[in-house]
N, C-alpha and C positions, 0 to 999 in steps of 0.2 A: 550798121548800116557802113560807118566810114571803114570801121575794121574790116568787114567782110569783103569793102570794095578795094581796098589798098593792098597793093603788094608786098609785101614785107623785104626790104632787101638786106643782106647781109650786113648793110653800115648804118640800118634804119632800126631802131630799137621799136622794138612792137608795140605796139598801142595799148592801153588797158583792156580789159575784158568790156567794159560797159563804158562808153565815151560819147558824148553829149556834143553833135556839132554845134558850133556858133552860128550856123544859120537858120539850125532849128529853133525858132524863136517863134513863131507864130502861134495861134490856139490849136491848131492842128498838131503840132508836131511834140515832139517827147523825146526820150530816151528808148533805144532798143534793149530790148532783154535778150543777152546772148543766149539764153536756154530755148525759147519759144519762140522768139520774133516779136512779141505783141511790144508797142509802140505805148508805152506809157508816160501818164502827163510829167512835167519839169516838178510839180509838187509832190509828187508821193515817191517814195525810196524803196517801194518794194513791187515786186510785178503781181500783177491781182489776178493772172491765170496760175504760175509754176509757183510763185510764193519765193522768185530769184529776189535778192538783196542788195541793194549798192553798198551796203555796208560791210560785204564782206566779200568784197573784189577784191580788197588789199590795194584797191589806187583809185582813180576817180578824178573830178576835177573838168572843167571846160578845154575848151581848146588851152594849147600851150602849157597846162597845169595848172593854170593861175584859179581863176574864179568864175563868177555865171553858174548861181544855184547850189545846190549843197554838198555837190561831188567832190568839189575843194575842199570843203569842212570835211568831209569822211574822209578824203586822204589824209589830212592833218592831222585829224584826233587818231587815225589808225596808225599814223608815223610816231604817235607820241608827242607831237611837239607843240598840243594845248595842253599846257601845266600849268599850274603856278609855280613861280620860281621866286629865288630870295630876293632879286635886284629887281624885280617890280610885279605889276600885275597885268593881266593879258587886253589884250587890244579888243574894242568894242564888236570888230567885227570879225572877229574868230570866236567870239562868246555866244554872236550871233548865229555864227555858222554853225554850232554846235548844238545850241536849241533846237534850229530850224530842224534836227534830224528827229524830234522827237514828236510823233503824230498822234499819241493816243492821250486823249485826255484826261482818265485814268492815272496814268503814268504824271502828266504834269501836276497834277492834285498834289499827288504821293510829293514831288519834288518840291513844291511850293510850301507843304508842313514842313519836312524836314527842314530844308534852309530858313523858313520861318521860323521856327521851332531856334534853331541859333543864332539869329540876329536878335529874336525878343528876350534871349537868356543867353548872352557871350559869357556869363560868366559861368553857367551851369556846363559842368561837367557830362552830365548825360546824356545830353542832346548831341554832344558831338562825337557816340558811339562809343563801343562798338554795336553796329549796326548789323542786325547776323542775316544773313543770304537766306536761313532756314526758315525765316519768318513769313508766312504765307502772302500776305499784302507786299512785302516788300521783294520777295522772288518773282507775284506776278507782275508787278507794275516796275520794276527796276531791273532785276538781271534779266529778264526775259524780254525785255523791249528794246531794240535795238536804238544808241544812242544814248539811251536815259543813264546807264551805268557812266558814261563819260562826261557828261553834264554834273552828274555827281562829285565826280571826280575832280572838274574843275572848283566844284565849291571849296575844295581843302579834303575831302575824303579820299583815305588813300585805300586803296584795295586790296584785300586779301583771298586767299580761295574761302574763306567762310564766314567774311565780314567787311563793313566800312567804317571805317573811323578818322576823325579828324585829331593828328597828334599836336599841334600846339594852339595858340589863342586864332581865333578867327579873324579873317579882316571885313570887317560887318560892311564898311562900303563896298568893296568888291561884291559882295554878298549882294547886297542892296540892290547893285547893276543887275546881276542873275537873276534876281526876283522879277524887274522890271520887263526883264526877256522873255521871261517864262509866261507874264502874265500877257505879253503881247502875243505869243506862240497859242497861248490857251484861245485867244479871241478867234485869232486869224484859223484854226484847227475849228473852232464854233462855225464859224462863216464861210468856210473855203467853198468855192465853187470849182470843180476842177475841170478839164475840158472833155470832149468827148474821147474816147478812146477808140482808134481804130486799130485795125490788123494790117500789117504789110508785108507782103512778100517774101522771101529772103531771097536776097540778087547773087549770084556769085560770079565773078568772071574765070574764066577757063584754068588760069595758071593756079587759084585758090582752088578751086574744085579738082583739080587731079591731085593738089597735095593731100587732101582730104583724102580721095581715095585710096592713093599713095600709102595715109598714115592707117587707113582701118585695115586695109590686107596687111600691112605688117604686124598692127596688134593681132591680127587672127593667127598669121600663121606662129608667133612668139607665144600666144594661147596652146597652139598644135603642137609645137617639136619644142621649146622650150630657147632660151632668150640667144642662147649661143648658136645653135642651127638655124634662128629664123632670121638673124643678121646674115649668113650665109644662103641661103634657100630662097631669098625673095627672089622672085624673075625682074629679070631687068626691064622687062614691057612695064612694069607695073611701077617703076622709080620713079621719082620727081624729076622734074627740072634741074638744075645744079642750083640754080640760086633759091630754089624750095628745098633742097634734101631736107629730109630729119635727121633730127638729132638721132646719136645711137641709142638711147633710151625711149621707150614707147611712149614715155610719159610726158613728151615736152609740149604738145599740145594739150594734153590733159591737166598742165598744171602742178606738177610736181615727180616725182622718181619713185623706185622702190626703195630706195636709202632714206626719203624723206617721210612725212605727213600727211595725212587727208582728212580733212575736216566734212564730216557729215550733218546734213543736217536731218533730223529724225521727225518724221511724220509719225506720231501714235496712232494708235487703232480707234480711239475716242477722242481724235483731235489735237491731243496736249502736242508740246515737241520739244525737243531737246537737241544740244549739238554733242556729236561725239567725236574724238580724237584718234584716230586710228595710225600704225605702222603702213606705209605704202605696200610692203611688203606680207602684211595682214592676208593668212587663209582665207576660204569662205566661211571651215567649221570655226575660227576662232571668231569670225565676225559673229557668228551664228550664238554662239556661247554670252560672247561681249552684248548681244540684244535680250538676252535672259536673261545675265546680271542686273541690265539697268532697267528692263521693263517688266519681267517676273514671266515674259510669253515663251514657254517650251521653245526649243527650236523644230521640232517636230510639229510644232500649229504656228510655224514661221512661217508669213509667203511675204517675199521682198520684194518689192519695185524700183526701180531707178530708169531716170531718161527721161524725156516727153517726147510724146505720149509715155508715159509710165510704164514700163513692161517689166514683168517677173525675169528674177532673177534667179536664171539655173547654172549651177556650177557646181563642179564637184567636190571632195570636201577640200582637197588640197592647192585649188586652183588660187591664186592669189588676185587680189583685188585690182589691183595695178592694171593686170593682164584682162580683168574682166568687165573693162567700162566706166569704173570706178573714176569721178573727177576729183578735184579737188573744189570742196563746197558744195557738192552733190546732194540734190535733196532725195533721202530715201525713204519711201515710203512702206510701215509694218502694218501685215493686217495679221488677224489672229484668227487662223483656218477655222477653229472650233467655236468663235463667237460669228464667224459667215454662216457657219453649219445650223447653229441655233437661229440665227435669225431665220433663217429659210424653214426654219423646223415653226417659230413663231408666226409667221405669214399666216398659215394656212393656203395657203396657193400651190403645196403641192401633195399627192398622196404619198402614202409610205413607203411604196417600193420608189415613188421618186426622187423619193429622200436617201434611202439607202444608196441610189445611184450616185448621190450629190455629196457621200461621205469623202472626205478629203484622202485621199492616197497613203498616204503616212499613218493615219488614222484607221484606214481602214484594212492595215497591212498587220497592226498593232494589237498584240493578243493581251496587253497590260488591263486590270480590272478597272481602272481609272479612265479607260479612252474612250474618247465618242462611239465609237461603232460598238464595243460591248455594250457600253451603258445606253446606249439607243435599243439595241435589240432586245434586251433587259426589258426596256420598258412594254414595247411593243408585246414582250409574250406577259408580264406580268397583268395589262390591262385590257389583251385580247383583241388587239386591233387588229384585222384586214388590210391585208397589202394595199388595195384600193381605195381605203377610207382616206380624206382628206380631214382637214380639221384636228391637231393632234390634242388643240386643250378642250375642245368639246366633246371628245370620246372622254376626255381624264374627266370632264365635269358632270357628265352624264353617270360614267362609275363611280364616282363620289357621294352623289345625292342618293344612289343606290344603296350607300354602305348599309345604314339600318338595316335592310332587308337579307343584306348578305349571310353565307354560313360561315362559320369557322375558318374554313379552308378558302373560299373568297376571300375574306375580311385580310386575313394573312398574305394571301396573293397582292392583292391592295395596297398594304402596309409595306412590303416588300419596293413595291412599283414608285411607291411615294418616296422610300427612303434611294431609289435610284435617280426621282428627277431630282431630290437635296442634292445628290452629290455632281449630279448631271449641270446642273448650274448654281455649284456652289461660286463661281467666280462672279456670277449676278446680283443685283441688288438684292439682299430677301425681301424686299419689298414686293415684287414679283411673286414670290411664292407666298406672301401673307395676303396678296391677292388674290391669289387662286382661293387659297381657303376661306374668304371671305365672298367669293362668288358662289361657294358651294353652303353657303349655311343654308339651315331648313328654311321653307315658306310653311306657308299655313297647310299644305296637305301633309307636310313630313312632322307636322307639333300635333296635327289632329283640333287647333283649336279655332271654332268658331268665331273669335274675336280677333281676328285679324283677318281683316278684308285687305280689297287691294288698295283703299287708301293707306293702311298700317304696314303693305307690302312697301308700298312707293316713301312712305315716311322711313322706313329702314333704309331706303336705299339714300334719300338725303340725309341720315344721319351718317352713314357711311362717308359720304362725300364730304362729311363740314368735318371729319376727323382728322386725324395726323396720315393715318393710311385709309386712301380713296378705294374704296370697291369698283364702283366703275363710274365715270362723269356723268352727273345729271344735274346739270346747272338750274333746272327750272323748278324741281324736286325742294319742298322745305322739310323744314326739320322737323314739324312738329303738327302733326294732322290733329284729327276730329281724336277726342280723349286724351291726347297730349301724351306728356312723358310720364314716366315712372317718378312719383314722389320717394324719396329716399328721407328719413329724418335720422340724423348722426346726433347722438349723445359723445360729446368730446372726453368726457370722464370715463368711456366705455367704450370705445369703437366699435370695435367686434362685434361685443357682446349685444350692441344697441343695432347693429346694420344686420349680421347674421340670419335671423329671425325673419327678415323682411324680405330676405334676399334669396333665402331657400323657400318662401312661399312663393314667388315668381314664376310665372309660367316661362316657357320658352317663347311665346310672342312677347312678352313682357320683357325678358333679356335681350330682346332685338330692339327694342324701343331704347332713346334718349334717357339718360337718369336727370331727373333735376332735384339737387339737394338743399338740404335747409338745415341750420344746426341746432339744438334745443339751447332755446334761451338766448339765441341774438337774432337780431334781424334782417339781416344781408337777406338780398334777394339773388337768386341764381341766372345769372345771364352768360354764365359758364365759367368762371372764375372758381366759384364753390365747387362747382364738381371737380376740376382741375385738382384744387385745393386738398379734396377730400381724397383721390387717388394718391397725390403726392405725399401725406401723412401715413395712408394708412398700414402701409409696409412698416417704417418706423414704430408707429403705434402699436402694432402686432409683436413685434422683436422687444420692444421698452415694458409692454403691460401684458405679455401674456407668457407667465414663466409655465405655465401647464402644457401650452403647445409649440411655441417658437423659444429657440435661444441663439443665440449671435455666435458666430465662430471666430478663432482669433482675429481674424480681419474686418470681422463687423459683418459679414454677408449673413443672412438667415438661413436658417436651416430646425425641421420640426426635432421637439425633443425626443428622447429612445421611445419605443411604444411601452415600455416598462414605466416609464416615468408618466405619461396618458393614462395608463391603465389605473396608476396609483393615485389619482382624485377619486374624492369622494363620489361615490356611485358610478364613477366613469363617467360624470357629468361635470360640463363648464356651467360655471356660478349662473348662468342666466338661464340654464337647465335643459338646454341642448348636449346629447353625446358627443364626444371627441370626434368621433369620425365625420360626423355632420358636420361640425364645427371646421375642417380641413378642406371639407364641400364646399363650405360657404365661402373659405379664401381662395379656392378655385375658381368660383363663379366670380370671385370680386378681381380677380387678375385676368380672366377672361374678358370682363366688361371695360377693364382699363384698356385693354388691347384694340376693343371697336372704338374707343371715344379718344385713341391715340394719346393716352396719355403715360406717364412713367411713375413710376412708385418708389416711394422714398427711400427702399432698401434694397440693395439686391439679394436674389436667393444664391445657397450655395451653390456652387458647381457642381458637386457629386450627386446632389439633390434633383438638380435638374437635368443631368443624366440619368438618372433613375425614372424619373416623370417621361422621358421620351423613350426609355427602352434599350439606352445605351449602358449597362451595367459593366461595373468594373469588376474583372476577373483577375488578371496577373497582376503580382506584387508591385511592379515598376509603374505601372497607372496607378494602385492605389495608395503608392508614395506620393507620386507627384500630385494628387488631387489633395491629401493630407497636408502636403507643405504648400499648397497654392493657400489654403484657406488657413494656417498657422499667420501667429500673431506675427508683425514683425520684430527682429531683436529676442524671439521666444520661439526658437525654434523647437520641435517635437522630436525626442531620440527616434520615437518609431518610422519618422519621416529619413532617418538620415541612411546612406547607403552604404557605410559604417558598421552598421547593424548586421548586417550580412556578410561583410569582408571581414572584419575580424573576431577572433575568440570572443564570447560574453562573459570571462574573465579580466580579458583587458577590458571590458568595459564598463565593470564594476555590478555587472547582472547575474554572474555566476550563484552555485549553490543553490541553487532551486529557486532563487527571486520570482522569478515568473513560472505559470501555469498557465494550462490551456482552458484559462476560464476570463471573462470577461466581464468587471466591474464599471457601472456607469460612473464618469467624474464627477464629483460632487455631490455623490447619491449614495453615501455610507449605509445608511438603511435598506437600501434595496438589496436584493439578492445576487448572489453574481449569475452571469449567463455561460452554461459549460459552453465551449464552441466543439468539444468532442464528448462522447458517454463517459462519464466518471472524467472529464475535463480537467478540475479542481484538483485532480491525483496525479498528475502529470506533469512533472515536472519540464521545462525547456532548456535544449541543452543543444549544443551546437551542428549536432544532425539533424532534428526537427525544427528548427528555430524558422527556419523558410517560410514549411508550413503553418506554423503556430502564426507568422505576421501574417499572412495570407488570410486565416480564417480570422482573425483578431479587428483585422481591417476590413474586412468584408461584413462582420457585423456590427460595425460602428458606422460605417458609411454609406450600408445595402440594407442589409436585414433590420437595421433596429427601425430605419424610416420608410420601413416598404409599406406597411400599413398606411400611413399618413400619404405616400406617394401616388397611392391608389384611390384615395378619399379625394384628394388635391385634384388628380386627372380625370374622375367621374364629373366635377365642377366644369372644370375646360369643357367636357364632353358635351356638359348641358348647355352651352353656350354656343361651341363650333359644331355641334354635331359629331355623328361618328359612333362606334358600337367598342366594348369591351375595352380593350387596350389601344384601338386603332381611332387615333384623332388627328384629322387632317392637320390643324396648326402644327401638332408635337412630333407628327413625320414631315413634314415639308420643312421644319426650322431646327437647324442644330442646336446644340448646347450655347455656343458662342451669339447666334442670332437671338437666341430666346433671353440670353441674360443681358443682352443690348436691347430689347425691344423691350423688359421690363424696365430694367435700370436703376438707376440712383440717382436719387438729386445731385444738383453740382452742376458748375459750368468750370469748367477749366480755362485757364489765362489766355488761350488761343481763341476762344471761342468769347472774350471780350468784343473784340475786333467785328464777328458777325454780328453781335449784340448790338454795337454804335451802328452799321451799317444802315441799319433798318429803320435807325431812332428818330423822330420828328421832334426837335426841341424849340422850344419857344421861346422868341429873342429874350424876352426879361429874364429868362433863367440861364442863357448860354455859359457865363463863367461856374454858376454852380456844376452843371451839365458836364464840362471839362472838367471839371474836379471831380465830379462822378465817375468819368472814364479813368481818371488816372486812380482813386481809391479803388476802384474794383480790380484794375489791372494790375496795381502794385500792394495795395494794402492787405486787403484781402485773400483767406485760402479758399478754395474749391468749394468747399461746404457754406461760408458762408455767403458766396458769391450765389449761390443755388438758394439761400436763403432769400437772398433781395429779390433773385426774380421770382422766386414765389412771393414774398410778399406783393409783387407788383404786378403780377399775372396769376398766381394760384399753380403754378408748375415749377418746380424744384429742378427742371432739366429742361434744354434748348430744341432736343427731342433729334429724331434724323433729319426731318424737314429745316430744323434752323425757327427761328424766331420769325412771325412774317411780317410783326409793325409792333412798333412800341413809342411811347411818347413820353416827353417829358415836359410838365405845365408847372405854371407857378402855384404857389400856396400861402397862405398869410399868416403871418407872422416872421417871427425871427430867428434867432439864435435859440431862444428857448424852445420852439416848437419843433415837433417831431414830424418826418414826410407821413404823408398819407396816401392812399393808391386806389385805383379803379380797374379792379383786377377785371373785369368784363370787357373793358378798353385797354388792356394792357398799357395802365397810365400811371404814371410816378409824379407826385405832383410834391415837389420842393419847394421850402419857403426862402428866402434870398439871406443865407446864411452868410456870415463875414469871412470866412478861411475854409477852406478844406481841412483843418482838424475837426472844426465845429463839424462838417457834414458826415464826416468818416463816424465820429462818435454817435450822430442821433441815427444816423443810416443804420448803422453796426446795433444800438437801441430797438429801434422799430422793427428790424428783420429777425431778432431774437426772442423780445417779449411779448410782441402782437401778435395775437394768434387769433383773433376773433372777429368779425363779420358785423356792421353797424350800415344802415341807411344813410348817407351823407344829404 
């Protein structure tokens, strides 16, 4: 307000952008936001409407530049005056002013933790850094919070572009003072009561209003005729008074010049934020390219808004930002027009014709195969939608439920439509597409089973609601209805042989019910933990114990053995008596049940096999080599995947002279006959002229044709669970290969997920020290696989899952160093004896996770 009321004389310096008047000390006063004119409370450092931050003004402070409030501290911190010096410490009031910049309790907690680690362990160099900014918790709690980085620097941590690090020995006394101030600030934030926010209309005096109008006209002419012409073409009637004359460059009021830099505060489509620094001479096209590089939103899908209230930024590609209304510290709102359109599509409020009218202009004009306009029209055609129909997803669901009754031509049309939806929503969470597949699961009318009554259907709804991926919210539905879940008895010595006959005998209605697992010879009761343990162990067991069905790739993924190997089994049957195709079908059913239960399996499927499942067959040599290279063991490359095989002569590679022929031999099975790639292929030598054709046929045979019978049977098992017909399964059409690999996944917990694990943990005070050692052991001593085994030992699942762990409990157990930990998987509870040191805990926990594989009643 003072800035707007005061005329700036030539001899008087301009006031800061945000000024707090010394008279504004009552409960109804505060600081005026220079962007939206909102009066904000003195205790708040950011505008609650437009997001303007006092920290970004480059100035501040009360009247006279002295104190009064936190602006003086912000100015001092921005000027770099609050630093640890060699000659002494920092004044108490300076530390307090810097700490009062932080109003985020999670940030204060992280600062207390980081500083407390140094105070408690001053001799330990690991607590002095480097603290990498790429760490998720550090980034969200320190780097992205105004004032938090400055407090960390005041503690003695030097900041670089990548990390914080404390170079010398810490000053424990200084850090103790800083801890006390942070605790005071934490209590103040927890109990703060801010005054009521009022809005005051801006007041302009006539001279300042003429100055602003003249500046706006000057900028407009500069955009239209160029800087050199605008300075001479400005009409004299619009010129301001001499004492208020604008500077030669149009950025005087805006806060910079074409030769300087602009700091832009970017607001992202999904609610995130980041800061950008661009040259004032950057063009609009360069800005959109930069936004694409930093956010991934293509230029044609970008809608940029600036100013207050935000207005759409429209400029030609060559226009310069400094002449288009961009100010230093500008808040820039980025919207994704593709996501906005898909939001309208999912709302169900518009007809198909209205949605066509709402297509973004850039997408409407684009003829690219992946543009929204092209994909949406293909979807309308594939699902035969009328222009006046509403509810896009309801129409899709109806078509999918009728899929078993469709003709082959109609199934192909629906399959192509589902592929279009997969591409259209590729940037969205795959769980949205998975929810559509679950919504279309067959009902009792589809299965023809009289034993699935209305209660059973409600039970299925409650079952899906309790899993990791929810079909629809049913808070009142119980998981188990009359008749109960399906019992599944598992023999650990032969998991697949004991499970396959039971799974294949289930009706479709039973497949849609939850299962209750019991292990032969074990007395554990399944309250969810045994079920998770079964699915987590299944893929590992079939990879290790079923050499007639599955084998590991070089990188450890699971792939079916070649059809000739499976056919060579005695009488073509598994030792349990079932035919080999039936065993693959049983595996497909188990993998489908794992999706319904929200569980991951203990080993990934190979990517070439999953691509074959979804109908994305490998054709060209480059794709085949990429997949072969992807599944090769680290440090043991396959020469057939090397690009040099096609570039260099065979003689240079030592493969000339008829060493290769057009025949394929199963690796490690010399007793099996060769498979000719062409008629009489074993007699056709490979040379430089035909080696490309030979390589394509050879890799096609190994990665595609040899696995095709297993893929067809496995797909049939998935269709038994998710519905569909022939080669059209909603799950396989809506999700891509990478989505399915992540969905079925593999056991293991990466180091970054330990923080998520710890965040949901509730620890008994009796074992607080042992719990602290537990997190250190998990993060620093164990690898991903062993962390997954600890998680499986504690919860029954070897993976965190897409939605992460929801709860975890650490409780005490009887005994001390000689006892192993125990667990209750149904309650996600780990029970730790009171170990004497970290090394003992690490050894006992490793032993329990690796060797304890049975369930007993506690």
